[in-house]
N, C-alpha and C positions, 0 to 999 in steps of 0.2 A: 285798498286805500281802507282805513280804519278812521272811524269817527267818535270818538267820544263827548258826551254833554253833561254837565253836571246838572243834577234837578231835573233831566228831560223823563217825562212820562214815556215809558215805551209804548210802543203799539200794541194794542190788546189782538190777540189772537181766538177767533171763534169756532170751534169745533163742531161740527153737527155731529149728534148723538146716534144715528142710526147707519153706523157701519161705513158712512161712504168716505169718513175722514176728509170732508170737506172743509178749508178753513176760508177765513176771511182776515185780512190782516187791516183792521180799521185803524187809519190816521190819515189827517188831512195834510199834516205836516210834516214832509219828508224829513225833518231836523230830528223828530221823533225816532226813527229808525237810528238810535245813540250809538250803536256799534254794529258795523259791519264790514265785511273785507272781501273781496273778490276771491276767489279759491287759484285765480290765473292759468286755468285750462287753455290751451291752443283751441279743443274741440268744446264746446258747453261754457255758458256764461254761469257757470256757478257762482253765486254768491250764499256766506253764510251771515245770518245776522239773531240778533238777541232780541227778545221780545219779553215781556211779563210773564209769558205762559211756558218759556220755555226758548230754546236755538232752534234753527232751523238752518237747512241748508235749501236755497230757491233756485231753479233752473227755467230756462224758456220753456221746455218739455221733458217728456221722459226719455224722448232721444235722447237729448243733449245730456241729460242724466247720465246715459247708460254711456255715449263715448266719452264721457270724462270719467266715468268709473273704471273704463278701460285703459284710458289715459293714464290715470292712478297708479293701476296696476303695471302697467308696461314701463312707467317709468320708475317704479322700483325695481323692476327686474332687471333695467338696463343701468340703472345708478347706485343702486342698494342691494348689489346679489345677495350679501350674507342675510340681510332683513328677510328677503324674498325668499330664500331658501327654509330660512325660519319658520316661515309662513305657509309654504305650501309643502314642505318634507325635501329631504334629498331622496328619499324613496320616490316621490311623483316625478322630481326632476328626471333621475335615473329611468324610469319609464316611460318617460317621455323622450328619452333619448333612446330607446331601444324600439320605439314606436306601437309601445302598450298601452292601453289604456288606462288611464290611474286619474287622481285628482283629489284635491283636499273637497269635503262636501260628498254630495249623493249623486252628481254627474260625473262620468268619468269620461274623459276625452284623450286623446293620443299625441298631442303637442300643444305647446305654449301658444301659439296663436289660436286654435280652435278653445282653448280658455280661456284667454283674452276676450273673446267675442261672445261668451256666455255673459259676462258684464253688461253688455249692450240691451240684454233683455230682463233684467233683474239688480236695476240701480238702486233698487231699496235694501238688499242686501249690504250695499257698500254705505250709503248715506245714512239710513235710517238707523240709526245704533240705537235709540231710545227703544223703539218699538217695532221698525221694521216695515211699517207703512207708509207708503206713497200717498199722498194727500194733494187734492186739488186746491188749487188757488182762485176762489170764485170771486174776489173784490177785492183790487187793491189801488188805493189812491194814484190817479195820474200824477202826482208830485212825488211818489215815492218811487213810483216807475221811472219817471224821468234822473231821479237820483241813482238808480241802479242801473240806467242802463238799458235796461231790457223789460219787458214784461213776464215776469215767471208765471206759470200756468202749473207745476206742481212744487211741493217743498216735502222735505223731509225732516224730522226733527230727530235731532242730536242728542237732546238731553230732559 
């Protein structure tokens, strides 16, 4: 679902400066979230929003974000194997087929299922492309929660 509004004031995002990366999305009017869309995952209610300070992906909690990250990669492996191969490498896939430890990144595993499960513990590596940080949503107007359909507790900045 996407919604755009001309001349809408985007909600303001306030980040604390003490390395906690907490955010408050301040807006009493749900229509101020002028562009948002559901990411459409079976697991996790991911919603991408635009704000005046950047774009964020919101999830109900970090566990849901991890489930959605795993689903993202599993979906790519099943439905776009050439792209998946380009992302993880042919060498990694051959090693997994032989039961050898391999993988993109620093953590090596012995098969695809183990690698997919790694995403459950590190959703920020998938969703926080801006800086790799998970932020806690500390305050969000009830009207925005109603519009989104869930109460997000974590956010990942994408730009």
